[in-house]
N, C-alpha and C positions, 0 to 999 in steps of 0.2 A: 519462965513461961514454958509450959509443956509443948512438946512437938505437935504439929497439926495432925488430926486424925486422918487415916487413909480413907478416902471417899470412894465408894463404889459408884462409878459413873454408869448410867444406863447404856446398854449395848444398842447402838443405833442401827447396827447391821449395814453400815455404810461401806460400800466398795466403789472405788473410782471406776466410772464407766467410760470416761472420755466426754468429748463435746457431743452435742446432739443437733444434727441438721440433716435435711433431706430425708427424714424418716428413719435415720439410723445413727448409731453411736460411732463416733470417729475419734481416733487418737489425735491429740493436738500436734500439728505439724511442727510447732516450735519445740516439741519434746520437753517443754517446761511444765512445772506444776508449782503450786504454792500451798502452804499449810493453812489449815483452819484450826484455830486454837479455841479450846473450851475456856471461856472467860471466867468461869467459876473456879477453875483449878490451875489454869495456865498450861495445861497439858494439850498435846497435839491430838486432834480428833481424826485427821486424815488429810490427804492431799487432793486438791482440785486441779484439773487441767487448766493450763494458762493459754488463752487464745491471743495470738499476736495478730498483726494486720493481715497476714496471709490466711489464717484461720477465719478471721472476720470476713474476708473476701469470699471464701468458700461458703460460709454460712449464708451470706447475703445472696449469693448467686443461687443457692439451693432454695431460698425463700422466693426469689424472683421466678424460678421455675415452678414452684408450687403455686404462685399467684396466677400463673397462666391457666391453671385448672380450677383453683378455688374461686376465682372471680365468676366462673360459670355456674358454680353451685347455686341451687335454688335457695330461697329463704328458709324453707322447711328443713333442708339438709343442714344448713348452717346452725339453725336453732337446735336440731337434734344433736349435733356434735357438742355444742356448748352444754346442753342438758346432760349428756352422757359424761362429760368431763366433771360436771358438778356432782353427779352420783359417785364417781370414783373418789373425789375429794372427801365427800361425807363418809364413805366406807373406810377411808384411811385416816380420818381426822385425828384420832388419838396418837397414832404413830407419827404423823406429820408434825403435830404439836410438840411432841417430845424432841424431834430432830431440831426444830427451831428453838426450843427452850434451851437445849444443851449448846447449840451452836451460837446463839445470839445473846443468851443470858436472860431472856424475858421469861416471866412466870408461865409455867405450862398451862395453867388455867386460862390465862389470857390468850395464849397461842391456840388453844383449842377453839376458843371463840373466833379467832382469826379464820380458822378453817371453815367454820359454818358461814361466816360473813362472805368468804370467798365463793362458796357454793351458791349462796343467795345471789351474789353479784352475777355469776354466770347465768343463773336462771332469769334474773331480772333483764339482762341484755338479750337473752334468747327470746324473751317475750316481747321485746321492743322492736325486733327486726322488721316486723310488718309495718311499723310506723315510719320507716325511712322512705318518705314520699317526696315527690316533686309537686309542681303546680302547673296549671294551664291558664291560658287567656286567649280570647278570640281577637283576631286582628282584622276581622271582616269576613265576608263570604269567601269560602275556599282558602282561608288563611288563618293559621293558628300558631300559638307559641306554647311550648311546654318545657319544663325543666326536669332533669334527672339527677339523682345523687349517685355518684360512682366512687369506688374506693381509690385510695392513693396508690396502693401497691405494697411495697415493703416498708414496714414500720419498725423502727428501733425503739426498744423500751429499756431504759437504764434505771435500775432500782436501788433502794436504800436498804440498810441492814435491820431497821427496827420492826419491819413486818416482812421477813424474808420470803416466805412462800406466798403469802397473801398478795404482796405487790406484784410478784412475777405473774400470777394468774389473773387476779382481779384487773390489773391494768392492761392485760391482753384481751379482756372480754369485749370491750367496745370495738377495738380495731378488727377483731375477728368477726364479730357480728356484722360489721359494715362491709366485710368481704376482703379485708387486707390479710396479708401474712405478717408474722412477727418474728423478729430476732430479739430475744430477751437476754440482757446481760444482768447477771446476778450481782449482788453486793460482794465485794471481795472480803469483807469482814465476816460474813455469814453465808457462804455459798452452798452449803450442803443440800438444803432442801430444793434448790433450783433444779438439781438433777432429778429429784422426785417429780417436779413439774413436768419434765420431759417424759419420764417413765409413765406417768398417768395420762399423758396426752397421746402416747404411742398407740397406734392402732385405731384411734378415734378419728383423727384428722388425716387427710391425705398428706403424703410426704411433702415436706417443705413449708407447711402451713405454720407449724409451731417449731421454733428453733431456739436452742439455749446455748449460750457461750459464757465463759467465766474469765475473769481477769481483773486488771486494775484500770486506772485512768487512761492509760495508753490504749487499752482495748476499747474503752468507751469512745475515745476520740476517733479511733479508726472507724468505728461503727457509725458515729454521727456524720463523719466526713464522706463516707462511701457514696459514690455517685448514684448507685442504684437504690439507696434509701431515700424515700420521698417524704417521710413524716417521722418526727421524733417526740418521744415522751420521756421526761426525766423527773426523778424524785431525789432530792438531796439538798445540799447547802446552797446558799446564795452565791458563794464564790464559784463553786463548780457549775452552778446553773448559768452563770455568765459565760463560762468557757464553752458550755454546750451551745448556748445561743450564738456565740461567735462562730463556732464550728459549723453550725447549721446555716448561718447567714451566708456563707460562701456559696451554698447551693440554693439560697432563698427557700429553705425548707420551713414548713410550718412546725412550730414547737409548742408543746404543753409543758410547763414547768411548775412543779409543786415544790416550793423551796421552804426557807426557814420561817420561824415565827418567834416573836417576843410578846406573847399574848397576855392581855390583861383580864382579870376578873374584877369587876367593879361592885363593891358591896355598899349599898345605900343604908342610911340610918334606920329605916323601918324594917330591915331584914332580921330574921331570927339568927342570932350569932352562931348557934350550933349547926343549923342548916347551911349557913353561909360557909362555915369552916369545912363542912363535909363537901360542899360544892367545890371549894378551892382544892382540897385534897384529891377529889375525883378528877377534876379538870386538869390536874398536874400529871395524870397518867403514870402514877407511881409503879404500876405493874410492868411498866417499861422503863423504870428508873428515870422517868422524865425525858426519856429519849424519844420524843414525839414532837413533830413540828407544831401540833395544835395545843401543846401543854400551856396551861394558864399560869405562867411562872411569875407574873407580876400581880400581886394582890393589893388592889387599891381599896382600903377599908376606911370608912368614915370614922373620924376621931371618937365619936360617941360610942362606937362598938369596938374600938381598936383593942383594948386590953382583953375583952372577952373572946374576940375572934382569934387573936394570937394564941391565947392560952389553949383554946380548943384545937386549933391547928397543930400546935405542938403536941398536945395529948394524943391526937389521932395519928400524927406522924410517928411518934415514938412507939405507938402500939402496932404499927405495921410490921409483920414478920419478915425479916431479912434472912436469906439463906439460899441454899442450892435451888435453882429454878425448876428442876424436875420434881421437886417435892411439892405436892399440890397445896399444902397449907401455907407455903411461902408466897408473899406478894411482891417482894423485891428481890431480884437477883443481882448479878454484877453488871456493871456497864460493859460495853462490848469489847473493849481492848485496853491494853496498857496505855496506848496513846490517848484514848479518850479519858481514861482515869486521870492521867497527868494533866490533861487540859482542864478537866472539871476542878481538880484540886487547885490549879492555878487561879481559877475564878474565886474559889473559897478564900485563898490567900489575899486576892485583890479586894474582896469584900471587907475583910478584916482591916486591911491597911487603909482603906478609904473611909472607915469609920462606921460601917454598918454593924449592927449588934447581932452576933451569932447566938441564937437562942436554943438551937438543938442541931445535932449532926455535925457535918463537916469533917468527918473522920471515918475510919474503917470500923466495922463491927468488932467487938472484943472477942468473939468466938474464935479460938485458935484454928478450928478446922476450916475457916474461911480465909486464912492468912495468905494463901497463894492466889486467890481470886481478886478480881477488880471490883470489890464491893465498896460502896459508899453509903453510909447511913442517910436517911432522909434529912435534908438540911434546910433550915429556915433562918433567914436573916430578917431582923426587924429594923425599923427606923432607917429604911433605905431611901436614898435620894435618887431622883431620876438621872442625875448626871454621873452616877457611879456605873462602872463597867457591868456589874451584875444586873443592873436595871436596863442597860442599853443593848447588850450583846446577847445573842443566843448561846446559852450554855449547853443545852442538850444533855442535861443530867438532872438528878433529883434535888435541885436547888430552887427554893422559893424565896422571893423578895417581897416583903410587906412594906407598902408605902402608905402611911396614914394621910388622910386629906380632910379638909374642912370646906374648901371653896370648890364648887362643882366645875366652874369654868376653868380654873387653874388645873384641876384634876384631869379634865378632858384634854386640855392642851398637852399635859404630860403623857397621857395615854396615847395620843396620836403623834408624839414627838419622835418615835423610833422609825427606822427605815422599813420595818416589817408591817404587814397588815393581813395576817392570815385569819386568826379567830379572835373573838372577844366574848366574855360572859358577863351578864348583868344579873344582880341579885336584888330584887325589890318586889314589894307587893303592890306598888302603884303602877297601873297600866300606862298612864300618861308618861310617867317618868321613864319607864322601860322603853316605850316606843320612841320618845325624844332622844334618849341616849343611843338606842340602836341606830337611829338616823345619823348621829354625829360621830360615832366611832368609825375609824377608817380601817375596816376589816371586811373580808369577803364572806365570813361565816360567823354569825352572832347567835349566842344562846341567851335565853331569858329564863332564869330559874331552872336551868338544866345544863348538862354537858353531854358529850358523846356524839357519834355520827349516826345518821339515819339514811337508810338505803333510798336512793332515788333523788336525794336532795343535792344540789350543786355544791361541790366542795372545791374551793380555789381561793387564792390570795390576791390582795391588792398590793400596790407599791412593789417592794423588792421581794415579796413573798410568792411571786409567781405569775404565770400567764395561763389563762384558760381555766376551765372547771372540769371536774371529773365526777364519776359515780352517779351520772344522771343522763337524761335524754340528750342534753346539749353536748355531752362528751361523745355520744354515739354519732351525732351529726358532724362533729368536728373531725371525724375520721372518714368523711366523705367530701368529694368535691362536686360543686354544682356545674352541670353542663346545660347550657341553654340550647334548645333546638327550635328553629323558626321554619315553618313548613307551609308551602302552598300546594294545593291539589286542584 
């Protein structure tokens, strides 16, 4: 085999700036840093400052100081700040997308879409600020009752690697709109764009309103447990989500958890096989290598369409261009880390051993220039049973499991048998069947003949997939507390 070609990585222009809190860049008091690795080449991209408990304490105190001023800001001022942040994100969308593509391995085209979604979200919540209202009631002559919604104070936001920049900014929009200050912890696997979050917020918000730290699970635990943090939002695995919930429970803090998924796409016998296969591929989020909580990784296809749908899924999967994520024509890059690569390949081995039929993928691409990266070809298993690991556990990789079915009651029981309940997709032309199935699936977000996220619609999971909803008006309200005022005059 010939030696891998030397790959010219894009120049990200990244220079370590330190942590960001109190409106300024600050060196980590720990004196420590950690490396960010390009998952496409295995080479080091740069060092990120590591925040220990002392750094977290300083960042939270800076946020608390900022809150004393930010809570006094009028709704117009808060809205203008969010809108200005959105404009900066749009202006730098291509550069930010490239940073995330190189640092996380996700396709640059999808990352550019992330930037515009982020800006849309900022503008959406800026427009909703005026709708944060209370209620009134009369208690008789000279006696009334009214409610007010007030912010919590300091909000901790802990984010995942699959949407590095988007999660840092999008998930800060509702807390900021409600009048809170945020301390954002970036993902340790893809931290570089989080420092761009701070750079783009600098000068727009008063000091201490937006703060960014980087680190690992210890950093996150210190942030969740800090007594001056009143509200917590987390995106990640179920296992880590439980730890976050336990850490927050000590202070009886309200939490929002967006956790894992083992999501089904259900294909009924009246569906068009090609369109159903396309929906399955799209729902799998292959432009993020299946590294998405909402990915429809379990394909429940009726026996009458089984062969046609599988053949079309395989055809479309094998046609997806795999390669360096900064090249716009590629749709699949590498998974985020060596650890994640090994974990996914462990699931592939498990599927084989348990008797599933591997029909495509399950290995590295043959291109020698990709040999040093964490690349996995789109992988499809057929004839999967629900009791297999690949059908029960979240893989968080480009692995699809096809489960043929003939009895709808048995199929729905298997759909709902997992601990997760984040999303589900239904493919049918029958309205009655679609609505009945949507009622019966245990998931917080259901698609009928479509997939994808839509701005303003509540996104959140049932069962072990999380607590609360995001990306909607309900999320904005969740970052306020109701105060009742009873008054006589």
